[in-house]
Structure formats: structure tokens, C-alpha cells
DRENDO-1510 file (C-alpha; in Angstrom, 1 decimal, always signed):
<recs>
REC; n; res; u; v; w
REC; 1; MET; -155.0; -59.1; -33.4 .
REC; 2; ASN; -157.7; -60.5; -31.1 .
REC; 3; ASN; -156.6; -63.0; -28.5 .
REC; 4; LYS; -157.3; -66.6; -29.4 .
REC; 5; LYS; -159.2; -68.4; -26.7 .
REC; 6; VAL; -157.7; -71.7; -25.5 .
REC; 7; ILE; -159.2; -74.6; -23.6 .
REC; 8; VAL; -157.0; -77.4; -22.2 .
REC; 9; TYR; -158.5; -80.9; -21.7 .
REC; 10; VAL; -156.5; -83.0; -19.3 .
REC; 11; ASP; -156.9; -86.8; -19.3 .
REC; 12; GLY; -156.1; -87.1; -15.6 .
REC; 13; PHE; -155.2; -90.8; -15.6 .
REC; 14; ASN; -153.0; -90.6; -18.7 .
REC; 15; PHE; -151.3; -87.6; -17.2 .
REC; 16; TYR; -150.8; -89.1; -13.7 .
REC; 17; PHE; -149.4; -92.4; -15.0 .
REC; 18; GLY; -147.0; -90.4; -17.3 .
REC; 19; LEU; -145.6; -88.6; -14.3 .
REC; 20; LYS; -145.5; -91.8; -12.3 .
REC; 21; SER; -143.5; -93.5; -15.1 .
REC; 22; LYS; -140.9; -90.8; -14.8 .
REC; 23; LYS; -140.9; -91.0; -11.0 .
REC; 24; TRP; -141.9; -87.3; -10.9 .
REC; 25; LYS; -143.9; -87.8; -7.7 .
REC; 26; SER; -143.2; -84.2; -6.5 .
REC; 27; PHE; -145.0; -82.9; -9.6 .
REC; 28; TYR; -148.3; -84.4; -8.6 .
REC; 29; TRP; -148.8; -81.3; -6.5 .
REC; 30; LEU; -149.2; -79.2; -9.7 .
REC; 31; ASP; -150.9; -75.8; -10.3 .
REC; 32; TYR; -152.5; -76.8; -13.6 .
REC; 33; VAL; -153.6; -73.3; -14.7 .
REC; 34; THR; -150.1; -71.9; -14.0 .
REC; 35; PHE; -148.5; -74.9; -15.8 .
REC; 36; PHE; -150.4; -74.7; -19.0 .
REC; 37; LYS; -150.3; -70.9; -19.2 .
REC; 38; LYS; -146.5; -71.2; -19.6 .
REC; 39; PHE; -146.9; -72.9; -23.0 .
REC; 40; LEU; -149.2; -70.2; -24.5 .
REC; 41; LYS; -148.2; -67.4; -27.0 .
REC; 42; SER; -148.8; -63.8; -26.1 .
REC; 43; TYR; -151.9; -63.6; -28.3 .
REC; 44; GLN; -153.5; -66.7; -26.7 .
REC; 45; GLU; -155.8; -66.6; -23.6 .
REC; 46; LEU; -156.4; -69.6; -21.4 .
REC; 47; ILE; -160.1; -69.6; -20.5 .
REC; 48; GLU; -160.4; -73.1; -19.0 .
REC; 49; VAL; -158.5; -76.1; -17.9 .
REC; 50; ALA; -160.9; -79.0; -18.0 .
REC; 51; TYR; -159.5; -81.9; -15.8 .
REC; 52; PHE; -161.1; -85.3; -16.2 .
REC; 53; SER; -160.6; -88.1; -13.6 .
REC; 54; ALA; -162.4; -90.3; -11.1 .
REC; 55; ILE; -162.4; -90.6; -7.4 .
REC; 56; PRO; -160.0; -93.4; -6.1 .
REC; 57; LEU; -161.6; -96.0; -3.8 .
REC; 58; ASP; -158.5; -96.2; -1.6 .
REC; 59; PRO; -159.0; -93.7; +1.3 .
REC; 60; GLY; -155.4; -92.5; +1.2 .
REC; 61; LYS; -155.4; -91.9; -2.5 .
REC; 62; HIS; -158.8; -90.3; -2.3 .
REC; 63; ASP; -157.6; -87.8; +0.4 .
REC; 64; ARG; -154.5; -86.8; -1.5 .
REC; 65; GLN; -156.4; -86.4; -4.7 .
REC; 66; ASP; -159.1; -84.3; -3.0 .
REC; 67; LYS; -156.4; -81.9; -1.6 .
REC; 68; LEU; -155.0; -81.5; -5.1 .
REC; 69; PHE; -158.5; -80.7; -6.5 .
REC; 70; GLN; -159.4; -78.4; -3.7 .
REC; 71; ALA; -156.2; -76.4; -4.2 .
REC; 72; ASN; -156.7; -76.1; -7.9 .
REC; 73; LYS; -160.4; -75.2; -7.7 .
REC; 74; ILE; -159.5; -72.0; -6.0 .
REC; 75; ASN; -158.7; -70.8; -9.6 .
REC; 76; PRO; -162.1; -70.5; -11.4 .
REC; 77; ILE; -160.4; -71.4; -14.7 .
REC; 78; PHE; -159.9; -74.9; -13.4 .
REC; 79; ARG; -163.0; -77.1; -13.9 .
REC; 80; LEU; -163.2; -80.7; -12.6 .
REC; 81; HIS; -165.1; -83.5; -14.4 .
REC; 82; LEU; -165.4; -86.8; -12.5 .
REC; 83; GLY; -166.2; -90.2; -13.9 .
REC; 84; LYS; -166.3; -93.4; -11.8 .
REC; 85; TYR; -164.7; -96.7; -11.1 .
REC; 86; LEU; -166.6; -99.9; -11.9 .
REC; 87; LYS; -165.9; -103.4; -10.5 .
REC; 88; LYS; -164.3; -105.7; -13.0 .
REC; 89; ASN; -163.7; -109.5; -12.5 .
REC; 90; ILE; -160.8; -111.1; -14.3 .
REC; 91; TYR; -160.3; -114.8; -14.6 .
REC; 92; CYS; -156.6; -115.9; -14.1 .
REC; 93; PRO; -155.7; -118.9; -16.3 .
REC; 94; HIS; -152.7; -119.6; -14.2 .
REC; 95; CYS; -154.0; -119.7; -10.6 .
REC; 96; LYS; -157.6; -120.5; -11.8 .
REC; 97; ASN; -158.9; -117.8; -9.5 .
REC; 98; GLU; -161.2; -114.8; -10.2 .
REC; 99; ILE; -159.5; -111.5; -9.5 .
REC; 100; HIS; -161.5; -108.5; -8.4 .
REC; 101; THR; -160.2; -105.2; -9.8 .
REC; 102; PHE; -161.6; -101.8; -10.7 .
REC; 103; GLU; -161.7; -100.0; -14.0 .
REC; 104; GLU; -162.0; -96.3; -14.6 .
REC; 105; LYS; -165.0; -95.5; -16.9 .
REC; 106; GLU; -166.4; -92.6; -18.8 .
REC; 107; THR; -163.3; -90.3; -19.0 .
REC; 108; ASP; -162.8; -90.6; -22.8 .
REC; 109; VAL; -166.5; -90.1; -23.5 .
REC; 110; ARG; -166.7; -87.1; -21.2 .
REC; 111; ILE; -163.6; -85.5; -22.8 .
REC; 112; ALA; -165.0; -86.1; -26.3 .
REC; 113; THR; -168.4; -84.7; -25.4 .
REC; 114; LYS; -166.9; -81.5; -23.9 .
REC; 115; MET; -164.4; -80.9; -26.7 .
REC; 116; ILE; -167.1; -81.2; -29.3 .
REC; 117; SER; -169.7; -79.1; -27.4 .
REC; 118; ASP; -167.1; -76.3; -26.8 .
REC; 119; VAL; -166.3; -76.1; -30.5 .
REC; 120; ILE; -170.0; -76.1; -31.5 .
REC; 121; GLU; -170.7; -73.4; -29.0 .
REC; 122; ASN; -167.7; -71.3; -30.2 .
REC; 123; ARG; -166.2; -71.2; -26.7 .
REC; 124; CYS; -162.6; -71.5; -27.9 .
REC; 125; ASP; -160.4; -71.0; -31.0 .
REC; 126; ILE; -157.8; -73.6; -29.9 .
REC; 127; SER; -158.2; -77.0; -28.2 .
REC; 128; ILE; -155.3; -78.6; -26.4 .
REC; 129; LEU; -155.7; -82.2; -25.5 .
REC; 130; VAL; -153.4; -83.6; -22.9 .
REC; 131; SER; -153.5; -87.3; -23.5 .
REC; 132; ALA; -152.1; -90.2; -25.6 .
REC; 133; ASP; -155.3; -92.2; -25.7 .
REC; 134; SER; -156.1; -93.1; -29.3 .
REC; 135; ASP; -159.8; -93.5; -28.2 .
REC; 136; LEU; -160.0; -89.8; -28.6 .
REC; 137; VAL; -159.3; -89.9; -32.3 .
REC; 138; PRO; -163.1; -89.9; -33.3 .
REC; 139; PRO; -164.0; -86.6; -31.6 .
REC; 140; ILE; -161.0; -84.9; -33.2 .
REC; 141; GLU; -162.0; -86.3; -36.6 .
REC; 142; PHE; -165.5; -85.0; -36.0 .
REC; 143; ILE; -164.3; -81.5; -35.1 .
REC; 144; ARG; -162.1; -81.5; -38.3 .
REC; 145; GLN; -165.3; -82.2; -40.3 .
REC; 146; ILE; -167.6; -79.5; -38.7 .
REC; 147; LYS; -164.9; -76.8; -38.2 .
REC; 148; PRO; -161.8; -77.4; -40.3 .
REC; 149; GLU; -160.2; -74.1; -39.3 .
REC; 150; HIS; -160.3; -75.0; -35.5 .
REC; 151; LYS; -156.8; -75.6; -34.1 .
REC; 152; ILE; -156.1; -78.7; -32.1 .
REC; 153; PHE; -152.9; -79.4; -30.4 .
REC; 154; ILE; -151.8; -82.6; -28.5 .
REC; 155; TYR; -149.7; -82.5; -25.4 .
REC; 156; PHE; -148.3; -85.9; -24.7 .
REC; 157; PRO; -147.8; -86.8; -21.0 .
REC; 158; PRO; -144.4; -88.1; -20.1 .
REC; 159; ARG; -143.5; -91.4; -21.9 .
REC; 160; ARG; -146.9; -91.4; -23.7 .
REC; 161; HIS; -147.4; -91.1; -27.5 .
REC; 162; SER; -149.9; -91.8; -30.2 .
REC; 163; MET; -149.2; -91.5; -33.9 .
REC; 164; ASN; -152.9; -91.5; -34.6 .
REC; 165; LEU; -153.5; -88.4; -32.5 .
REC; 166; LYS; -150.3; -86.7; -33.8 .
REC; 167; SER; -151.4; -87.2; -37.4 .
REC; 168; LEU; -154.7; -85.3; -36.7 .
REC; 169; SER; -153.1; -82.4; -34.7 .
REC; 170; ASP; -151.8; -79.0; -35.6 .
REC; 171; GLY; -148.8; -79.7; -33.5 .
REC; 172; THR; -147.6; -81.6; -30.5 .
REC; 173; LYS; -145.6; -81.2; -27.3 .
REC; 174; ASP; -143.8; -83.8; -25.3 .
REC; 175; LEU; -144.3; -82.9; -21.6 .
REC; 176; GLY; -141.6; -85.4; -20.7 .
REC; 177; SER; -139.1; -82.7; -21.7 .
REC; 178; ALA; -140.8; -79.9; -19.6 .
REC; 179; PHE; -139.1; -80.7; -16.3 .
REC; 180; GLN; -138.3; -77.0; -15.5 .
REC; 181; ILE; -141.8; -75.9; -16.3 .
REC; 182; PHE; -143.2; -78.5; -14.0 .
REC; 183; LYS; -140.8; -77.4; -11.3 .
REC; 184; GLN; -141.9; -73.7; -11.7 .
REC; 185; SER; -145.6; -74.6; -11.6 .
REC; 186; LEU; -146.0; -76.3; -8.2 .
REC; 187; LEU; -148.7; -75.3; -5.7 .
REC; 188; PRO; -147.5; -73.7; -2.4 .
REC; 189; GLU; -146.6; -76.2; +0.3 .
REC; 190; GLN; -149.7; -74.8; +2.2 .
REC; 191; VAL; -152.9; -73.6; +0.4 .
REC; 192; GLN; -155.6; -71.6; +2.2 .
REC; 193; LEU; -159.1; -72.4; +0.9 .
REC; 194; PRO; -161.8; -69.7; +0.6 .
REC; 195; SER; -163.3; -71.1; +3.8 .
REC; 196; GLY; -160.0; -70.3; +5.6 .
REC; 197; TYR; -159.1; -74.0; +6.0 .
REC; 198; ILE; -155.5; -74.7; +5.2 .
REC; 199; ILE; -154.5; -77.8; +3.3 .
REC; 200; GLU; -150.9; -79.0; +3.1 .
REC; 201; ARG; -149.1; -80.9; +0.3 .
REC; 202; PRO; -149.3; -84.6; +1.0 .
REC; 203; LYS; -146.1; -85.9; +2.5 .
REC; 204; GLU; -146.2; -88.8; +0.1 .
REC; 205; TRP; -145.7; -86.3; -2.8 .
REC; 206; ILE; -142.6; -84.6; -1.5 .
</recs>
């Protein structure tokens, strides 16, 4: 039997807030390739982990996130796709003030585009979507139309679920029950980059 090629698509915000809701802060420092390999069958080959996120505007959060990305990018299977934050003004009916906040944009569109293009280009036999965002139903429906035999699995981040996504999938996993796998898949406390520079796990994530 030929190995089935697998690509994992991680909705970074959905995943992060799932971990945060469980207070699994120590698991922010995750080796994503190692983590998702642990779920595969012997005949399945992980060829890419596509991680979708945006750069936080807060300097501290930005620095911690950058360390995580730099550590993961050492593995060529890990591919980073960054969207952006846009300023959003909200009117508060109670205090009558305008509140300035920021909203992450483009992630779901970027995930959808890459999932579809990878299937069209026959880059993988199996797609694993790590998200509970029902906005990602349309690309899955489209893949079902153009290539019904393609396998699509949904991995729900902790405390996240979507019946719409589940109904379109070939199977689901609840990552909220994968505590031991998370624990076994952490990056080293110190990671040496190809340049020789050493980055350390953020103290806020210990």
C-alpha cells in the first residue's frame, strides 16, 4: 500500500483560544509537526503542517509568538501563513463611547484557498482541518464536489465544536482529550536556530 499524504491546516486563533480555555498555557510551546504526527496511521505520511495566524500588535505577545514560530520553522514541514489585524470601532450603547479594538482578518479565506488548491494540485490524499469555525464549511463542500474520494478530517481544538463541520467530515477528534499527546510534544526549553542563536521558552508559558 502506498503511503497516503496528509496536510494539516491549523486555524491558529481557534487553536490558541481552545488551549487558553483549558488553561493549558504550558502547551503553547508546542512542536506542531511532532504533535500531529502522533495521530497518524502507519500508512499515512505528514508532508505539511500549514499554520494560519496573524502578528499580535502587543509587543510582548508578538515576541512570544515569534519565538514559537522560529522554533517550529526549523522543521521544513511547518509552513506559516500570516494574515493581519484591522482596527475596528465599536459603539457602546451603555457608556455611549466608541471603543477601539482590533479584529483578525483573512485567516479563514487563506485556509480555504490553500485547502482547495492543495486538493486541485493533488498534493495530498487526506486533509486535516484543526478548527471549529463553521465559516470553513464552504471550501469543504467545494472539495466534496470536485473530488468526492478525498478524505477530510476535523480536529476540534479544546472546548470547540461545530456540528456543521462534523457532518461534512470523514471523522473527528477532540483535542481536548489529548492531554498526554500535548505533554509529549513540547519543544525543548531551549531551541538553537540555524543561525546559532538560542531562543528560550517564554517564562509566561511555563
